[in-house]
C-alpha positions as CSV (number, residue, x, y, z in Angstrom):
1,M,171.3,-32.2,205.8
2,L,171.4,-32.2,202.0
3,V,169.7,-29.6,199.9
4,T,169.8,-29.1,196.1
5,V,170.5,-25.6,194.8
6,E,169.6,-24.8,191.2
7,Y,170.9,-21.7,189.4
8,F,169.1,-20.0,186.5
9,A,170.0,-17.3,184.0
10,Q,173.2,-15.3,184.8
11,A,173.5,-17.0,188.2
12,R,174.2,-20.3,186.4
13,E,177.3,-18.9,184.8
14,A,178.4,-17.1,187.9
15,A,178.1,-20.2,190.0
16,G,179.9,-22.3,187.4
17,T,177.1,-25.0,187.5
18,S,173.4,-25.3,187.0
19,R,172.8,-27.5,190.1
20,E,174.6,-28.7,193.1
21,M,174.0,-30.7,196.3
22,L,175.1,-28.9,199.5
23,T,175.4,-30.2,203.0
24,L,174.1,-27.7,205.5
25,P,173.8,-27.7,209.2
26,E,170.4,-28.5,210.7
27,G,168.3,-25.3,211.2
28,C,170.1,-23.4,208.4
29,T,168.0,-20.6,207.1
30,L,167.6,-19.6,203.4
31,E,169.3,-16.2,204.2
32,A,172.3,-18.1,205.8
33,L,172.5,-20.3,202.7
34,L,172.5,-17.3,200.4
35,R,175.2,-15.5,202.4
36,D,177.3,-18.6,202.5
37,L,177.0,-18.9,198.7
38,A,178.0,-15.3,198.3
39,S,181.1,-15.8,200.4
40,T,182.2,-19.0,198.6
41,K,181.3,-17.9,195.1
42,P,182.4,-14.3,194.6
43,K,181.1,-14.1,191.0
44,L,177.6,-15.1,192.3
45,A,177.7,-12.6,195.1
46,R,176.8,-9.7,192.8
47,F,173.4,-11.3,192.1
48,L,172.7,-12.3,195.7
49,L,173.8,-9.2,197.7
50,T,173.6,-5.5,197.3
51,E,176.7,-3.3,197.6
52,G,175.8,-2.7,201.2
53,G,175.7,-6.5,201.9
54,A,171.9,-7.0,202.2
55,I,170.2,-9.7,200.3
56,S,169.1,-8.3,196.9
57,S,165.4,-7.4,196.8
58,S,165.4,-8.2,193.0
59,L,166.4,-11.8,193.6
60,A,163.7,-14.5,193.1
61,V,164.1,-17.5,195.2
62,A,161.9,-20.6,195.5
63,V,162.0,-23.5,197.9
64,N,160.4,-26.6,196.6
65,D,158.8,-24.7,193.7
66,R,157.2,-22.1,196.0
67,Q,158.5,-18.6,195.8
68,V,159.6,-17.3,199.2
69,R,160.8,-14.1,200.6
70,V,164.3,-14.4,201.9
71,H,163.7,-12.2,204.9
72,E,160.9,-14.5,206.2
73,N,163.9,-16.4,207.7
74,S,162.7,-19.7,206.2
75,V,164.4,-22.7,207.8
76,L,165.5,-25.3,205.2
77,R,164.9,-29.0,205.7
78,E,166.5,-32.2,204.4
79,G,165.9,-32.7,200.8
80,D,164.7,-29.2,200.0
81,G,165.2,-27.8,196.5
82,V,166.3,-24.1,196.3
83,L,165.9,-22.3,193.0
84,I,167.9,-19.0,192.5
85,V,166.8,-16.7,189.7
86,P,168.5,-13.2,189.5
87,A,166.6,-10.3,188.2
88,V,166.3,-10.3,184.4
89,S,167.1,-7.1,182.6
90,G,167.3,-6.1,179.1
91,G,165.3,-4.4,176.5
């Protein structure tokens, strides 16, 4: 199935793109997608995972413009749009 992943803020630079279409296996969860992205895009991994390997709790993720909790184990569907926004820091 095809899904669109959009990256914002620092994640855009780390991913090397602002948007991409990915082919995922049927039944793929949001958490599985994020872990796969972390393993294939090492620069992006620091925004997606903690040092211990857990999904970062400061990561904002939306599926089809609805913010979701990664640990809800949301199953992605054909045509879904996933937005990845890392925590914004500064002062």
